[in-house]
N, C-alpha and C positions, 0 to 999 in steps of 0.2 A: 504493500500499499504506500503510495507516494504522499509526501507532504501536501497539504491543501493549498498552501501558498505557492510552492514550487509547481505544482499541477496546473493551476490557473495564472501563474506568472504575475502574482500580486504581491504586495508588500502590506503588512499590518498598518492600518491607519486609525487614528482615534476618532476621526469624524464618520468612519463606516461602522457604526454601532451594531448594525445587525450582523456583521461578520464577526465582531469581537464577541458577541453574546453566544455564539456557537461554542466558545472555548471556555465558557463559564459553567459551574455546577448549578443546580436549582437554587443552592443558598448563594449564589454569586461569587463563589470561590474559583480561582483559576485552576483549570483542569491540568493534570501533569501531562508530559510529553507521551508517556506511554499510552495514556487514555485518548488523547487528542490526535495522535499520529502525526505530529508536526516535528520537522527537523529542529536541531538544536539552535541553529542560526535564527530561524523564525520564531521559535519559542521565546527566545531572548528579546527579540523585537516586539513580540505579541505582549509579553508581560509588561514592558514599558509602556506601550500604547494603552493597554487596559488601565493601568495605574494612572496614566496622564487623563484618560476619559473619566475615571471616577473622580479625579481631582477637579475636573471641569463640570461635575455632576451630570455627565451624559449617561453614566451607568451607576447604579446605586452600589454602596459598598456591601450591604447585606440585603438579604430578601425580606420582604414584610412577613412577619410571623403571626399577624392578627392580635397582637398585643397593643393596647393603647397607652 
């Protein structure tokens, strides 16, 4: 199985939230390389872009658990 970003010739970008959310668990944690099948180079870039998107409030840090 080839890396998602290598296969489609893409780079992780914080503005493409729908692409980044594919690599988050239901609790909004970053999925490991083994589970996401992303190469090491793109996993490092992906982590930086997800963290930057979180900082800009494009992606939540945690999922909503129903507690107010």
